[in-house]
N, C-alpha and C positions, 0 to 999 in steps of 0.2 A: 753863469747858467748855460748849460748844454743847449744847443739849438734843438728845436722839436723836429722829429723825423717823420715824414709822411711817406707811407709805403706807396710804390708805384703801381703795384698789381692791384687790379680790380675785377672781380667776378660780377657781372651784371646780366647774366642770362636769365630772362623771366621765366623760362620753362624749367629751370633748375636741372638741366641736363648735366650729369655728372662728368668730369673730365676723368680720363685714365689715370690710375695711381702709378707711382713709379719715380725714378730719378729725374726724369724729364719735367714732371709735375713740380717737383720741388725746385727745380731750377727755374722754371716759369714763374712760380710765385716769388722766388727770390728772397724769402725770409724763412728762418726757422726760429722756433721758440722751445724753451725748456718745459718739461713736463711739470705739473704741480708738485711743489716740494723740492724741486731742483733749482737753486738759485743762491744768491749771496746771502751771507749770514745776517745782513741787514733786513732781509726780507725781499719778497718779489721774485721775479723770475728773469731769465735771460732772453733776449731776442736779438737776432742779428742776421746779416747778409752772408749766406754761405760762401766761403772761399774755396774750400776743397771738401768734397764728400768722399771720405774713404770707405773702405769695407767695414771698419769698426768705429771710426771717429769722424766727426765733421768739425772743421775749423771755420769759424764765422767772425765777421767784424761787427762789433756792437756800435750801431750808428749814433747811439747817444752820447758815447764818450770815447769812440774811436779805438777801443781796446779789442785785440784779437783774442779769441777764447776757443778752446778745444773741449768738447764734450763727447761722451760715447753716443753712438747713434741710438741706443736704447733710452737715452735721457732727452732725446729731441723729437719734435714733430714739426711738420710744415706749418706755417702760419695758417690759421683757419678763419680769422675774423671775417674776411671779405665774403667767404661762402655763407657764413651764418647770418651776416647782415642781409645779404641778398635773400636768403631763405625767410628771414623774419619780415621782410618787406612784402613777401607773398603769403603772410600768415602761416608760414610753415615753422614750427618749432621742434620738430623731430627729425631734422636732416639727417643725422648720423644713422637713424634707423631705416632710412629709405633705401631702395635698391640702388646699388651702385655708389652709395656714399659712406659705406662703412669704414673707408679708408680715413675717414675724418678722425678716427680713433687710433689710427696707426702711428707708430714711431717711424723715424727715418729708417731704422733697421728693418722694419716691416716693409717699407716701400722697396728698399734694396732686395729683400728676399723675394718679394713678388716679381721683380724684374728677373731675378735669377731663375725663379720657377718657370717663368714664361719662356725664358731662353733655352730651357732644358725640358721641354713638355715630354719628351720621350724617356727622360731620366726616371727611373722608378721613384715613385713616393713610398717611402718606407715608414710604417707606423709601428712604434715600439711601445709595449704596455708599460705603464708605471710600475712600481714596486712598493711593497710594504715598508722595506728598510730605507730610511731616509736620513740625509744629513740633518742633525737636530738644530742647525743655525736657525734662531727665531726670526731674523730679518729675511727678507726676500732675496733668493739667490737664482741664478739661471736654472731653468728646469733640466738642463742636461747635466747639472751638478747635484741636484737635489736627492735623486735616487741612488743608493749605494749598494744594493744587493747584487749578488752574482749574476742572477738571471737577467736582470735589467741591463747590467754592464755588458754582458754577452750580447744582448740584443742591440745595444748601441755600437758594439764593435762589428757586428754582422751588417747593420745599416750602413756604417761607414765604408765597409767593403763594397756596397752595391751603389751607394749614392752620396752626394755631398750633403753638408750640414743643412743647407736651405731646403733640401727635399727629404729631410727627416722630421717626423713629428712624434711626440710622446702622447699616447692616449692616456690621460689622467682621469681617474675615477671621479675627481672633484672638478678639474678645470677643463676636461675635454681634450680638444686638439690643441697641443701647445708645441710652439716652435722651441728648439733647443735654447735659444738666446733670452726666451721669455722669462721674466722674474716671477717667481712664485714662493709663497710661504709654506711652511710645513703644514700637514693636515693628516688626519686618520679618518679615512672613508674608503669603503669598498663599493665596487659596482653592484648596483641593485639596492643599496641602502638609500633612505631618504636623503635627497639632496645631491645624489650622484648624477653624473652625466646621462642623459637620455639620447635616444636615436635622433629624436627631432632636433634637439640642441646641437648635437654632433654634425647633423646635416647643415644647419645654419652657419656653424663655424667653418666647415668646409667650403661653403659658398663664399662666405666673407673673405677667406684666405685664397680664393681663386682655385681651390683644389677639387670642387665637386665633380668636375668632368675629366679629371685626370684618368689617362687611359691605362697607365701601368701603375698599379698599386700593389704593395706587398704588406702583408699583415703578419707581424709576429704576435706570439702570445698564445694563451690557452683558449679554450672554447668561449668563455664568457666575453672575452675582448674581440675575438675574431667574429663572433655572431653579431655583437653590437655594431662593429665596423662594417660588416657585410650589408647591414641595412642602408648604408650610405654608399658603398662601393660593392654591389653583388658580384662583380666581375674580378674581384682582387684575388691575387695569389695568396695561398695560405700554406706556406712551406713547412709548417710544423704540424699540419694535419695528419692524423693517423700514428702519431707518436704515442707511446706508452708511458706517460708520466713526465715529470719535470726534468729527470735525469737525461732522458732520451732527447728532450726539446734542447736542453743546454748542449748536448753533444752535436745536435744538428746546427745550432747557432754557431758554435765553435768552427764547424766544418765550413759553414758559409763565410765567416769571418776570415778564414785561411785561404779560401779559393776564390772568393768574390763572385760566386755563382750560386744559383738556387738549386741546380741539378748536377 
């Protein structure tokens, strides 16, 4: 029988003050766990001590059997039990919904993206609208691969000329503010329809992702998308404003992609 492993990390702050998210927090906790549904065929999940946290994958040692395993950062999250137990001892059962604690829902990839965004606060945050034409794959795939229309792909090319992938978001009519690596399923929904993203929810997402106070925001897309996003970032640049139709917008996006500048 494998020896019982006892984690050494313990969160015992009675005030439930949230620690800052990021790689340093993952290293302090010293444990990562797989998301629900990610695990051995026999059932259950993985948990382990991180050995190497890379930009895309994390290698960890499973303490219960001594086996080293590598998983995508999108399939792992920091171990959360100690925080949730401390909250329950204070009769708090909604800790992930409290200010500063939203990272309890983050994957390792989200924590690394947060660090990258903080390190490049002056880098533009570029928001690209979703598109009606989508990859029909029924299972979840990265948001950056889901939309296949010409307009959207031009938007991503223009965004890549201005900022890195960690500073690019897709504004999805259904899911709201989505990082490129975030996995989403196909859908058929337009802005303004019942169930579509609202300005209030978009603001909450921006706050959760640490982007609400970003100084340099660039909004691509037509009037519906920019009007919605400007309720969150009223100071944002809208380089497609004043264009006369989709054709002219696509031309401007292609120019931005070619020169890497808005003007």
